N, C-alpha and C positions, 0 to 999 in steps of 0.2 A: 613235597611239592604241592602245587595247587590242584584245582579240579580240572575238568576237561576243557582246557583253554583253547580258544579258537585256532584252527589251522595248525595244530601241533606246537604252538608256542608253549614254552615251559617257564612259568614265573614262580619265584619263591613266594611264600605267604607274605613276606615283608613287601615285595613288589606289588602283590595284589592289593594289599592294604594301601600302598601309596597311590594307586589309581583312584581310591575313594577320598584320600586325605590330602593329596598334594596336587592341586589343580595344574601347576606348571608341568609336572611330570605327566599328567594325563594328556595335556595339550601336545607335548612332544611325542608321546606314545601314539596319539592319533595321527599326527603328521607322518610318523615313520611307518606305521602299519596300515593306515587307512581307517576311515570311520566305521566301516562294516566290521572289521576285525576288532576295533576298539570297543564297540558296543557289545559284541559277542563275548569279548574277554571280561568286560564288566559283568555281564549277565552270568557267565560261568563262575566268576569269583565271588558271587553273593554267598554261596554256601560256606566255603572255607573261611570267609571273613565275617560272616553274620552282618553284612552290610546290605543296604538297599541301593540298587543301581539307577533308580529313576533320575535323581537329580544330577549325579555325575554325568549321566548320558546327555544331559542338556549341554554340557561343555563340549562333548563330542559333536553334537549337532551344530554348535556355533563354529567350531573348527571346520566341519564339513562344508558349511556354506561359504566360509572364507576361502576355502581351497577350490570348491567345485561350483559355486553359484547354485542356481535352481536345480542343476543335475543332482544335487544332494538329496532331493526328494526320493530319488530312485535307488539310493544306496544305504540310507541310514536304517531303514526297516522299522519294525514296531516292537522290538524287544525292550525290556526295561520300561514297560508301560508307555512306550512311544516317546520317551523323554527327548531323544535326539531329534525326532520329528518335530517336537514342539519348538525347539530352538531354531530349526530350519525355517519353520513358518514365521517365527518372530523376525528372523533376518529378512525373509522375502517381503514381509509387510513393511519393514523399515526401508526397503529399497523401492518397492513398487506402490506403496500406499494402499488406500482402501476404496478408491473411486469406483472400481469395477469389481467389487468384492464377490458378488454372487457368481459372476462368470469365472473369476480367477479361482475360487474355491473348487468349482467343478473341474477346472484344469489341473489344480494341484492334487486333489483327492479323488478324482474320478476313476483312477486306475488302482485304487486301493485293493480291489479284488473281492472283498467280502464286506458286508455291512459293518462288522466289528472293526475292520481296519479303516473303513471310511469314517466311522465314528471317531476313532483315535486321531485320524488326520485332522478332522474338523475341530475336535477338542483342542488340538494343538493350535489351530487358528485362533480359538478363544484366548489361549495363553498369550499369543502374539498380539492380539487386539488390546489386551489390557496394558501391555508394555507400551504399545503404540499410543494409547490414550493416557499415558503418564499415570497409570494406576487409578484413574477415575472410573470406577465401576459403572455408573450410569451411562457414561459416554461409550464405553466398550460394549455394553449390552445393546445400545441403540445401533451399533455397527453390526452386531450379530443379527439384529432384526432385518438386515438387508438380505439375508439368505432366504430364498423362496420356500424351502422345505421345512416343515415344522420340526421333524427329527433333527435336521441339520442345525436348526436354531437352538434346540435344546443341547446338542453336543457342544456347540459354540459357547453357550451360556455357562455350561459346566467348566469349560476351560478357563473362562474369565474368573469364575469363583475359586477354582483350584489355584490359579496363579495368585489371586489375592491372599490366600492363606499359605502360599508356598513356603515361606520361612517358618511358619508354625509347623507344617508337616515335616520339615527337615530338622526341626529342633533348634533353629538358630534365632528364633524370635522370643524375646522375653516380654510377655504380654503385660507385665507390670509397668512398662514404659509406653509412652506414646510413639507411634510409628507413622509419621505423616506420609511416608512413601507407600503405605498400604491403606486401603479403605477399611480401616478397623479402628475400634476404640477399646482401650484397655479396661474401661469401666462398664462395658455393655456386651455380654456374651451373645446377644442376638443381632448386633449390628454387623453388616448392613441389611440383613433380611427384614428387619422391622421398619425400614424406611423405603423399601422398593415396591414397585408395582406388583400386584398379586401374581401376574403371569410369570414372574421370575423366581418366585419363592420356592418351588420344588427344587430347582437347580441350586439355589442358594443354600437351603437347609441340607442338601446332600453333601455339603462341605463344612457346615457350620459347627459340627461337633469338634472339629479341630480347634476352633477358637475357644469353645466352651472348655475343652480339656485343659488348655493352657490357663484359662481364666481361673479354674478351680484347682490350680496347682498340680496338674497332671493326675487327677483322680477321676475315675470313670463313674462312680456312683452318683455324684451330683449332676453329671452330664445326662445320665439316664433320666433323672428327675426333670431336668430342663426340657428334654425331648418330650416327656410325657405331659408337660405343661402347655405346649402349644396346641393350636387347633388340630382336630382329629385328621383333617385332610392333609396335614403336613407332617404328622408324626411319623408316618412310614419313611419319609425321606430322611428325617433326622436320625431314626434308628438305623437306617441303612448306612448313614454317615458314621455312626458309632461302630458298626460292624467293620467298615473299611479301616477305621483308625485303629481299632484294637488288633486287627489282623496285621497292621503295619507295626505297631508298637510291641506286640507280643508274638511276633512271627515264629519265635523259637518255643512257644508255649501254647500249643493248640488247646490244652485243657483250660488254661487261663482265659483264652478267647471265648470258649464255650461258657464258662462260668459268668463272664460279664454279660454275654447275650441273654443268659437266663435271668438276669436282673430285670429285664423288661417286664413292665407291669401286666401286659396282656399278651396272649398267644400271637396275634398278628405282629406285634412289635418284636417279639423274640424271633419270629420267623424272618422278618425283614433283616434283623441284625445278623442272623446265621447266614442268610443267603448272600449278603454283601461281603461277609467275612470270607466265605469260600470263593466268591467271585474275585476278590482282591488277590487272594493267594494263588488263584488259578488263571493268572493273566497269560501264562505261557505253560508249555508242557512240563517245564521243570517243577511246577507246583503240584504235579499229579500225586506224588506220594503224600504230600501234606494234606490235600483235601480228602483223599481216600481215608487217611488216618483220622481226620477230623470227623467226617460223617459217621465213621464207625463208633466214635465216642458219643454221638448224639443219641439221646433216649427220648422216646415218644413217637408214635406213628406220624403225627403231623410234622414234627420236626425232622424226622428221617426222610419223609417224602420230599419235603422242601429242599433239604440238603442234597440228596442224590439227584433230584430233578435239576437243580441249578448246575451241578458239575457235569451232568450229562448234556445239558443245553450248551454250556461253555465248551465242552469237548468237541461238539460239531463244528465250532469255529476254529479250534486249535489244531485238530488232527486233519491230515490231508486226505485220508481214505476211510471208507466205512470199516475196513478191516482193522485199522488202527483204533478207530472209535470203539468197535466191538471188543477189542483187546483191553481197552481201558475199562469198559463197562463190566467185563468179566471179573474185575476186582471188587465189585460192589458186594455187600452182603446179599445173600441169596434172595431174600424177600423184596429186593429193590431193583434188581436188574431190569424188570419190566419197564421202569421209568425211561430206559433208553429207547424202547419202542415208542413210548408215548411222545418223547421229544422229537423223534424222527417224524411221527405223524404231525405234530404241531408245526413243523418247519417245511412241510412239503411245498407250500406256496413260495417260501423264500428260496428253497432249493431250485425250484423251477425258474424263478426270476434271475438267478445267478448261474443257470446252466449246469447245476450240479446233479446231473441225471443219475449218476451212480448212487447218490445218497437217496434219491427217490426210490430206486430199485432196491435199496437196502431196507426200506420200510416194509414190514410184513404185508404180503398181498391181501390178507384178510382185512387189514386196517385201511389199505388204499381202496379196496372195494366198498367197505363200510362208509368211508368218507364220501365217495361219489354218490352213493344212495342217500346218505343223510343230508348232504348239502342240497339235494333236490327238493327237500322239504323244510329243513331247519337252517338256522344261521350257524356260523363257524363256532361260536362260543358254546352253543347247545351240543353240537357234535363232539367238540373237544372234551367237554365235561362228561359226556356219555362214555367216550373212550376211556377217559381217566378212571372213572369209577368201576367200569367193567373190568379193565385190566387189573385194577387194584383188588377187586373181589376175586377174580380168577386166581391171582397169585397168593391169595390169603384164604383159599377154600371156599370161594363164592361161586356164582353161576358161570356159564360158558362165556367165551370171548365174544365181542360184538359181531353180529352177523347181519344186522339190518337196523332200520330206523323205526 
């Protein structure tokens, strides 16, 4: 039988595979069991089938909106990298248009609960806007510009660019041919990033390695070279894109993911690749085993710090209680558990904004006290760096924990 399928449903491996490979079957399954169960079942079936549930969950979202209308926002959830939510947003835009986009986005995504979920919701808006704009990327980006908040605009831009390469990511686009329905060119691995305004380039290059990968016949080595060839201020985004893509394509081979990231020509590039790889694999708590295993494979203090820091940061978004978070952190290699305290320190402001007072209380009192005294004299970056280096030294045989500024 399959994995821990939603609400006690028992599906054979054959039926689990059908959910990914037979769209009509998935549509009927969604209508019979409801979109929430359908998404959860796709999510649970990833392991036994070695499939990725993001794009099948788009189908669930489309059915959910057809059956429930805007109420679908409240039932499809954010599993499978919010794929169902993306389709709901696309359908809402198709019905209501974009005239009051800024106001509407706040209504659609304002109850997402956490910044991570809000990002996913607005990212879905970006997917929908590109469909609305008939895959004309510049037009969709201009619609994203209507959002008043800079972070929301970036989330929206990312959805536009991901939708533009969606068939590449799902392995259904042959880049050797022209595809007028997408804003892509088979003879240019940097298009459309090389024709857009500078303000859009970080979000564009964050998805462009998908295009490069297909352009070079699904080989990562030349993609690494392409990322290293662009301007330094954009290389980080391109190498992050590589990390996401290899974690997608090599999800059953963490050692292979690590080896590709280590091809990066400089330490910052390798770190960006590693960080995005674990972020992609830890989109939900089902990925906990994978990222713990991956970080344990990483060698080098800078690489280890970045890997464990990123999964600790993501864990605060995925786990509901500090106790669950601490249980996850207890699985780190001994010399890196301290990064969990550092992440809690870093996010005190965010915890306060979202009313997560129990997470503030879970931050060691010594760090909270240090923060209050340090911020009376220095800015947040200085105080965070001080905490980082002192915690690092303390846990590697250095001086005492921070106690003053």
